[in-house]
N, C-alpha and C positions, 0 to 999 in steps of 0.2 A: 146605734144612734145615741146621742147625748140627751140629757134632760128627760130621762124616762126611767120607769121601774119596769122590770121584766119579771113575771112570775109564771111558774109552771106547777101544775098540780097533777099528780098521778094517784088514782084511787083504784084499789082492787079489793073486792069482797067475794069470799068463797064460803059457802055453808050449805051443807046437805045437798050438794049437787048444783046449787044455784051459783052463778058467777055473774058479777057485775064489774065491769072495767070502764074507767073513764079517764081521759087525759085532756087537760085544758091548758092553754097558754094565753097570756094577756100582756099587753104593753100599755102602760099608763103614763101620759105626759105629766111632768112635774114642773110647776111654775116656780115654787119656792126653792130655797137652797139650804134651809135649816134641817137638821136631823139630830136624833139622840139615840144612843145605845147605852143601856145601863142594866145592872143587876140590882134589884131593890128588894129589901126585906118587907114583906107584907104581913101585918099583924091580923088578929081576929077582930078587925074593925074596918069600917069604910075608909079606904086609903087612896088618895090620888097618886097616880104615877108622877113622881116628882119632876122629871125632866120634860114631861108632856107640857107643863105650864110654860116652859121656856120657848116652845115652838108656837109661833103666831097662829097658824092654821093647821093643826094636826091632820094629816091625811091618812096614809097607810100605816097600820099598826101591826107589828108581829109581836106576839107575847108567848112565852113558854114557861110552864111551871117546872122549876128545877128541884122541887121537893120529891123525896123518895116515898113519902107516906100519905100526905094530905092533899086534898084538892083545893083549888083556888077558883073563885068566880071573878069574872072580868066583865066590865060593861061601861056604859056611858052615863055620866052624871048620877052615879049611885044606883042605876037600874041594871042589874046583872043579867047578861044575856048568854054568856059563855061559861061553861063549867069545864075546867081543865084538870083532869086527873094527873097524878104524878107522871112527868115526862111529856105530857101532851102540850100542843101548841095551837094557836089560832092566828089567822090573818084577817083583818077587816079594815074598812074605811071608817075613820072616826067621824062622829057627828056632834062632838062636844067634848067635855072633860072626860078623861079616862080614869076609872077607878078599879080597884081590886079588893078582894076580901078573902082571907085565908079561912079554911074550914074549922079546924080544931087547934091548930098551933101555927106559929109564925112560919111562913114559907118564903123562899127566894123565888123571884120571877125575873126572867130576862126579857127585855123588850127593846124593840127598834122602832122608832117613829120617824116618819119622813113627812116633811111639810107638803101640803097639797099644792 
């Protein structure tokens, strides 16, 4: 189908004999047509994702920490809700301006934002 986002998640956890497996798929209708895909340097200071401001109504956000050493926190309007260790990523629906903050040194993050 056109005008939609498709996402699939596969999660598997194994420890001490316990096993948890989960797979979910979702399709989300997209009304807007704007999107941004960037790699941005995030300093040790509250920093807006630059291209997010160019999108009228940010919807789905994918963000990945490209740093090999430091973590990055990501959230909305300066309230950080996700901590991304090196190589980790997150997907969420934006509810406002999107900000990031590097832990101890400048980090590169990759992000993809799709208008709602």
